[in-house]
N, C-alpha and C positions, 0 to 999 in steps of 0.2 A: 194144212199149208204146207209147203216143202221148205225146207230153210236153204238158205243160201251160202254155199260153201264159203265158209272164211281161209282157208288155207289152197296153195298149189297141187296140193295133193288132192284134197277135196273138191279142186275144181277140176284134176283131173282122169279122176276116179269118183264122181259121184255117186255111186251104189259103194264103195268100201264102207265096211263098218272099222270104226277105229275103236280098240280098247290098247290104252297106256297103262304097263306093269311098272310098276319103277319101287324104289325103296321109299320114296320122298314123298311125308304126309303130309308136307306145305299145302294151305288153302291157297297160293295164291299160286305154284303150279298147277294147282290140279284145273283151277281156272283158266289158264293162260290153255291149258292142252282141253279143254270144252271148248272155248269159246276158238281152238280151231279146226275144230272137227272132229274132236273124238267122240265116243258116246259112253267110254265106263273110265275109269278112273282106278285101277285095282291095285292092291298092295301087295310086292312079292309074298309078305310071309301070311299073306293069305290066299296064295294059288290054291293049295290043296283043295280046300275046302270050297272056292268059291268061282274058281275057274270058271267050271263047266256051265253052272248056272250064268257066269258072267254073259258066255259066248251065248248061251241059250237067250237072254233076255235083250242082247243087244242085236243080236240076229232078228229078234221079232220086232226092233222099233223101239225099244227100250233103252232106259240109261242108266247106267251104273256108277254108283258113286257110294265109297266104303263109308260105314254111318259116322265116321269119327271123322273125317275130310269134311262130310253134309253140314255136321256139326260147324264147321271152324268156317264151313263158307258162310252159315246161317249168322252166326255167332259178329261176324263182321260184313255183313252184306250192307250195311248202312256206315263202314266207317268211308272215309275220304283216303283215295289211293294216294300212296306217295307219287312226288312229281321224278321225270328224270334226273332231276339234278340232285333231289332229295338222296334217291338211290345213288349217284354218285358221291353223294355226302359221306352216306350211311356206309360205301364199301369202302371207304377209304379210314372211313373211323373202326371198321372191324380190320381196317392193317393197321392199326396204332397207328394212324398219323395224328400232332397234334392238330388244333381248328389252325394255326401259324401255316404249317404245313399242308393243310386242305386249301386255304386261301389261293397259297402261290399254287398250286397244284392245279387248282382250277381258273387261277384267274380272276378271282373276288375278291372283297376283301372280309377280314375277321369278322368284323360287324353281317355282314351278309351270313357268313358262316356259323355263327351264333343264332342267327335267325331259323336257318334250315334247321340246325339242330333242335330248335325250340318248338318250330312244326312238325319233323318226326318225331319227339318225344309225344308233344301233343297228337296225333294221327294214330300214333302205335300206341299209347297209352302207357308209355315208355316213364321208369323214375329216373334214369340216369341213362348215360352214352352206352354203357356193357348191356344195360338192361336193355337197348333196342337192337343193340345188334343179335343179341339172343332171342329177342321177336322176331328178326328179321328173318333170321337162319333158320328157326322152327318154322316160318309161314313160308319159306323160299323165296322172300321177296328178295334177298342176297344169296351169292354162293361164296363161298371162298377156295 
């Protein structure tokens, strides 16, 4: 069963095989790349030992994901994804904004911000705002 191309590039070049070469090991970034049509997600520090094998595997129709990233994907497979608004709130938290400033910037109430933060902490399994930002950066949910 052929997969439906999920990106404009894949639609225009349906036979293309895409390998993402990156320094970012976050599972969310890898998931986005795979959903966009990539067949492999390779970390730059593994290029010397894995590039040729990855090219051969992808050329033969296989997918390749670094084992660390695959483990992260498996660890978070059942997690609830953050909503667009929760990502906005988390990005503003990462920028050092207080709940009041976040509320003002997003035109919502302080209580709504607190609700979003509570949901973020729960979904990420974070102990606090700083821990949530650290986890989100590591996983590729937000970028600074």
